[in-house]
C-alpha positions in Angstrom: -124.2 -64.9 11.3 -121.2 -63.8 13.3 -118.5 -61.5 11.9 -114.9 -61.4 12.9 -112.4 -59.0 11.5 -108.6 -59.5 11.0 -106.2 -56.7 10.3 -104.0 -58.9 8.2 -100.3 -58.1 8.4 -99.7 -60.3 5.3 -102.3 -58.6 3.1 -102.1 -55.2 4.7 -105.8 -54.9 4.8 -108.8 -55.6 7.0 -110.4 -59.0 6.2 -113.9 -60.0 7.3 -114.9 -63.6 8.3 -118.6 -64.4 8.1 -119.2 -67.3 10.5 -122.4 -69.4 10.3 -123.0 -71.8 13.2 -125.7 -74.5 13.4 -128.9 -73.4 15.1 -128.2 -76.0 17.8 -124.7 -74.6 18.4 -123.3 -75.1 21.9 -119.7 -74.4 23.1 -120.0 -77.7 24.9 -119.5 -79.6 21.6 -116.7 -79.8 19.1 -117.2 -78.7 15.5 -115.8 -79.3 12.1 -115.0 -76.1 10.1 -115.5 -75.3 6.4 -113.7 -72.3 5.1 -115.1 -70.9 1.9 -113.5 -68.4 -0.4 -116.1 -66.5 -2.5 -117.9 -66.5 0.9 -120.7 -64.2 0.1 -121.4 -66.1 -3.1 -121.6 -69.4 -1.2 -124.1 -67.9 1.3 -126.2 -66.0 -1.2 -126.0 -68.1 -4.4 -125.0 -71.4 -3.0 -127.5 -71.2 -0.1 -125.0 -72.8 2.3 -126.7 -71.6 5.4 -130.0 -73.1 4.3 -128.4 -76.4 3.5 -126.6 -76.4 6.8 -129.8 -75.9 8.7 -131.6 -78.7 6.9 -128.7 -81.2 7.1 -128.0 -80.5 10.7 -131.7 -80.8 11.6 -131.8 -84.2 9.8 -128.5 -85.3 11.4 -127.1 -85.9 7.9 -123.8 -84.1 8.6 -121.4 -83.8 11.5 -121.5 -80.6 13.6 -120.0 -78.1 11.2 -119.4 -74.3 11.3 -119.1 -72.5 7.9 -116.7 -69.5 7.5 -117.0 -67.3 4.4 -114.3 -64.9 3.2 -115.1 -62.7 0.3 -113.1 -60.6 -2.3 -113.4 -57.0 -3.3 -113.8 -57.5 -7.0 -112.8 -60.0 -9.7 -109.4 -58.5 -10.1 -108.7 -58.7 -6.3 -110.0 -62.3 -6.5 -107.5 -63.1 -9.3 -104.6 -61.6 -7.4 -105.3 -63.6 -4.2 -106.7 -66.9 -5.5 -104.6 -67.6 -8.7 -101.4 -69.6 -8.0 -99.6 -67.0 -10.1 -101.4 -64.0 -8.6 -99.3 -61.2 -7.0 -101.0 -61.6 -3.6 -101.3 -65.4 -3.7 -98.5 -66.1 -1.3 -99.6 -63.4 1.1 -103.2 -64.8 1.0 -102.1 -68.3 1.8 -100.1 -67.0 4.8 -103.2 -65.1 5.9 -105.2 -68.3 5.9 -102.6 -70.4 7.6 -101.2 -67.9 10.2 -104.1 -65.6 10.9 -107.4 -67.3 10.0 -106.8 -70.8 11.4 -105.3 -69.5 14.8 -108.3 -67.2 15.2 -110.9 -69.9 14.5 -109.1 -72.4 16.8 -108.9 -69.7 19.6 -112.6 -68.5 19.3 -114.5 -71.6 18.2 -114.8 -75.1 19.8 -112.9 -76.9 17.1 -110.9 -80.1 17.1 -107.6 -78.5 16.1 -107.0 -81.3 13.6 -106.5 -81.3 9.8 -109.1 -84.0 9.3 -111.8 -81.7 10.7 -110.9 -78.7 8.6 -112.3 -78.3 5.1 -111.7 -75.8 2.3 -114.5 -75.2 -0.3 -114.4 -73.2 -3.5 -115.8 -72.8 -6.9 -113.8 -72.0 -10.1 -110.7 -70.1 -9.1 -111.6 -70.4 -5.4 -111.6 -74.1 -5.9 -108.1 -73.9 -7.4 -107.0 -72.2 -4.2 -108.7 -74.8 -2.0 -107.0 -77.6 -3.8 -103.5 -76.1 -3.9 -103.7 -75.2 -0.2 -104.8 -78.7 0.8 -102.1 -80.3 -1.3 -99.4 -78.1 0.3 -100.8 -78.3 3.8 -102.5 -81.7 4.1 -102.0 -81.8 7.8 -103.9 -78.5 8.2 -106.7 -79.0 5.7 -107.8 -82.6 5.4 -111.0 -82.1 3.4 -111.7 -80.3 0.2 -114.7 -79.5 -1.9 -113.8 -78.1 -5.4 -116.5 -77.2 -7.9 -115.3 -76.6 -11.4 -111.8 -75.5 -10.4 -109.6 -73.6 -12.8 -106.9 -76.1 -13.7 -103.7 -75.1 -15.6 -100.2 -76.6 -16.1 -99.1 -75.1 -12.7 -101.9 -76.9 -10.9 -101.4 -80.2 -12.7 -97.6 -80.1 -12.0 -98.3 -79.4 -8.3 -100.6 -82.4 -8.1 -98.2 -84.6 -10.1 -95.3 -83.8 -7.7 -97.3 -84.0 -4.5 -96.7 -86.8 -2.0 -98.3 -87.9 1.3 -101.8 -87.0 0.3 -103.4 -90.3 1.5 -105.2 -88.6 4.4 -107.0 -86.1 2.1 -110.7 -86.4 1.4 -111.7 -84.6 -1.8 -115.0 -83.9 -3.6 -114.5 -82.8 -7.1 -117.2 -81.8 -9.7 -117.1 -80.4 -13.3 -119.9 -79.8 -15.8 -119.7 -81.4 -19.2 -120.7 -78.1 -20.9 -117.7 -76.2 -19.4 -115.7 -76.2 -22.6 -115.7 -72.4 -23.3 -115.9 -70.3 -20.2 -115.4 -66.6 -19.9 -112.9 -65.7 -17.2 -111.1 -62.6 -15.9 -108.1 -63.6 -17.9 -110.0 -64.1 -21.1 -112.9 -65.8 -22.9 -113.2 -69.3 -24.3 -111.4 -71.2 -21.5 -111.8 -75.0 -21.6 -112.4 -76.2 -18.0 -113.6 -79.7 -18.8 -110.4 -81.2 -20.4 -107.9 -80.1 -17.7 -110.4 -81.2 -15.0 -110.4 -84.7 -16.5 -106.6 -84.6 -16.4 -106.8 -83.6 -12.8 -109.1 -86.4 -12.1 -106.6 -88.9 -13.5 -103.8 -87.5 -11.4 -105.8 -87.4 -8.1 -107.0 -91.0 -8.7 -103.3 -92.1 -8.5 -102.7 -90.4 -5.1 -104.4 -93.0 -2.8 -106.7 -90.5 -1.1 -110.4 -90.7 -0.5 -111.6 -89.1 -3.7 -115.1 -88.5 -5.1 -115.3 -87.2 -8.7 -118.5 -86.3 -10.6 -119.2 -84.9 -14.0 -122.5 -83.0 -14.1 -124.3 -83.7 -17.4 -124.7 -80.5 -19.4 -123.5 -78.6 -16.3 -122.3 -75.0 -17.0 -119.9 -72.8 -15.1 -122.6 -71.1 -13.1 -124.1 -71.1 -9.6 -127.3 -72.8 -10.9 -125.3 -76.0 -11.1 -123.1 -75.5 -8.1 -126.1 -74.8 -5.9 -127.9 -78.0 -7.1 -124.8 -80.0 -6.2 -124.3 -78.4 -2.8 -126.3 -80.9 -0.7 -124.4 -83.8 -2.2 -121.1 -82.1 -1.6 -121.8 -81.4 2.0 -123.2 -84.8 2.8 -120.2 -86.5 1.1 -117.5 -84.6 3.0 -119.3 -84.0 6.3 -121.7 -86.9 6.3 -122.6 -88.3 9.7 
């Protein structure tokens, strides 16, 4: 695990990138990149590094480097990831203008949108989707696990054009009908995710949607689905 720090001029704080390379990493090869918000959760609860090792060893995914970016607390997460959050615009600029240039300068990447992915769960999934829809030439692949979907998100997808090049993997659990969030309890995730599914199906992109039977809004279910998600988006 490598760590890179960015003194972000947009967020006015020091941000840490945790970078996990395949065990067979060599600067002689080019790599896809997967940027994960909720980075520590994806490493610790999602076991991304373990899945990466196994899938690379079995040649089931393309050469991929994972980059995790974490939050300070749930209120910081809400400010940065929610489309209406007070730091949302600054955070998206941080990703676009500070994170991507750093990764392209320091890692052997392809410098192409089709080889850059965003991955996120819940509110981090919302951010991943909104970023890819706004910047499809920068982020061509998306993994969203149980994203928070509201009217702002649905309107953004409805109005979006030129999304044909996107490759999206989208899951939601059928038991996610009353989820406790930072904004309040009892949030129905399932119904708006089904609405999102209908909209995305109309956009002509490569799109994989799955409802997890009895799946709840927890890492127990997101971790179980991690291998399928990575193989679908980065499959060799």
